[in-house]
N, C-alpha and C positions, 0 to 999 in steps of 0.2 A: 479472592486472592489466596494463594498458597503461602503459608508462613514458613519460609525456607529455614529460618533460624531454628524454629521448633523442630522441623524435620531433621536438621543436622544434630540437634541435641539428643534426639531419640534414635539416631542412627538409621533414619529412613532415607534411602536413595531416591533422588528426584531426577527424572529425565524429561526431556521435551523433544520436539521434532523440528528444530529450527531451520534446517536446510531444505526440508521437503517443500516448503511453500514458496521458496525464493522465486522460482520461475513464474508461477501463477501471479504472485503479487506484482512482480515487475511487468508482466504482460498487462495486467489491469491498469497500472500506472500509465503506460503508453496509451491504452484504450481511453482512459479518462482525458488525457491531453488531446487526443484526436477528437473525441466526442465534444469536449468543451470548446475547442477552437473552431472546429468545423460544424458545430451545432447539429450533430447527427440526430439526436433525439428530437430536437425541435423541427427539423426538416422532415423527419419521419411522420410526426404528428401533422405537419402541413399537408402531406400527401393523403394521409388517412382521413383528414377532416374535409377533403375535397377542395382545398384552397388553391391547388396547383392550377386548376382550370381558370382561376381568376388572375393569375400572374405568377411570375417566377419568384422563388424564394430569394430573400435578400442575401447579399454577399457575406461570406464568412472570412475567417482568418487562416492563413497558411500555417502549418505546423513545421514543415521541413525548414531547417536553418535557424529555428528559434534558439535563443540562448537558454539552456536548461541549467538551473542551479539546484543542487541536491543537498538537502540537510541530512547528513549522515551517510557517509560512504562506506557502509558495511556490505554485507552479502547482498541485500536487496538493493541498496543504493547503487552498488557497482553493476548489478544486473540491469538496472534501469538505465544507467549511463551507457552501457554497451548497446542497448537497444536504441537509445536516442541518437547515438553516433551514426547508426544506419540511416537516419533521417538528416544527416549532415548538420546535426545540432552541436554547437560548441558547448562543452561541459565544464562547469565549475562546481565547487562544493565547499561546505563548511562542516567541520566536525570538531570534537574536543581537541584532537591532535592532527597535525598534517600527516598524511600518508606518505612515507618516504619513497615508495616506489610507484606512486600514482602519476600518470601523465596529465591529469586534469589540474586546472588552476585552483589553487587553494585560497580561500578568503579567511581571514583571522576572526571575523565576526559575522553574524547573520545579517546585519544591516548592510554591510558591504556586498554580501552575496545577493541580497534582494535588490539592491540598487543596480546590479550588473547582470541581471537575467530577465528573461521574458516570462519564464515559467519557473516557479519555485515548488520543488517536490519535497514533502516531508517524508523521510524514510528512516528515522532514527528510533531507537527504543525510548520508551517513556521513563522519565525519572523525575524526582522532586525538583531538580534544578532546571529542567527544560519544559515544565508545565507552562503553557501559554507563551512559549518561546516565540510563536508567531503572533505578535501583538499588533496594536494599531500602528506603531512606528514601522514595523516590518511591512505591513500591508501598504502603507503610504509610500515606502521605498520601492515596493514592487510596482505601484502606480496604476493608473486607470486603464492601461492596456495589458497589465500583467495578469497572470493566471496562477492560482494556488491549487496544487494537487496534494491531497493528504491521504496516504495509504499507511501512515504510521499509527498514531493513536489519537483519538478525538481531543483529549486535553492538551495536546501540543498547540492547538489553535484556540485563541480567545474567540469563542463562537459569537458572543455579543458584538464584539468589534468586527468580526467577519461579516455579519449581517449588515451592520451599519455601512461598512466599506462598499459592499455590493449594492446596497440600496442607493447610496449617495454617489455611486459611480467613481469612487476613489480606487476601486479594484475592478478589473475587467471581467473576471469570471473565476469559477472554482469547480473542481471535480473532487468529490469527497466520498470515500468509502468508510469513513469512521466519524464518530460524533462524540461530543462531550458526555452526553447522558443517553447512551443507547438503551432502549430503542426510541427515545423521545427526541425527535428532530424538531427544532424550532419552527413554529407555524410560518413565520416570516420567511424562513429559508425555503420552505415548501412552495411558497408563492412566487419565488423568483425564477426568471427565465434564463438567467445567465449562470446557472449552476447545473451540474450533473450529480445526482445523488445515487449512491449504491448502499445496499443494506449489509455492509461489512462482509463482502463476499470474496475478498482477496485470494483466499486459498480454497474457495468453494468449487472445486471441480472433482468429478468422480475419481479421476486418476490420482490426484494429489491426496484426497482423503483416504483412498485405498493404500497409497504408499505410507501415509501417516500410521494407519492401522498396522501395516506390516512391520514398521519400525518399532511400534509399541510392543508388539508380540515378541520381536527379536530381543528387545531390551528386557522383557520379562524373563525370557530364556536366559539371557546373560546374567540376570540377578540370581536366579535359582541355581545356576551352574557356577556362580562366583566368577564370572568373566567380566572383562571391561565392556562397557556399554558400546553398542554399535553406533556409528555415525551413518548419515544417509548416503547410501551408494547402492543403486538398484542392482549392480552386478553381484552384490554380496547376499541378496535375499535367499539365493539357493543354498547358502551355507547354514541356514537355520535348521536345526535338527528336527523341528516340528514338521518340516517339509512344506514346500510352497503350496501344495494342494490343501493342506490343513489350514494354512494362513488364509488362502483364498476363501475357503468355506466359512471360516470365522468372520472374515471381513464382509462377505456377502450377507451373512446373518445380521451383522451390525448395520450395514447399509440399508437392508430391508426394514430394520427397526426404525432407522432414522427417517425413512420415507413415510412412516406412519405418524410421525410427530406433526 
């Protein structure tokens, strides 16, 4: 973790790439919903293991029209909501404050949200206050047909309680891209068939990582020229005086290095 207070004391400018990953993470959230409800990975194994010839795969659960509750209606939460609407899903949300211009239904606490949705999506930043915000009570409110999707941070969810809820049938399923102690995933979670597990790959596409690198280089330029930091906007990449070609070369070198890891 970066100590932002120390950086501020020493006059060190800190930047990040918050907007770049929004679309990819939202895409993955929808993918996890579909994969969990339609049991895509399980049916894939069913075919690969030669079981189809013995009989049809069992029925799954429809995604379209399911009530989606979003914990944290920020950039990523809003992008998830927009995508879920395309599947005719009613959207509701809980966040620290009600969004004045949001068309989605607001719940004043997470228990109400969980009680009134079929799929609960964790999409908020992690803080000391919301660690284990998804606890036993929330999982029980979501219920035996409910699905939990976490593309936020692992510690948002009480993992011990999550495993118990899934094993005991108090929660229907889960799609997880993040875990409490990465890269250590609980053995009991690995053994469950009603979960979809991903190795924290929400922003892990070539396109997004390249865009992240471009923004880093542009902010380096802004620092040395004493300019305001850039925000993510692909249309502005050409304004970097390093030249897009140089950025591409640098990023290709970085990406090639990453492939060797």
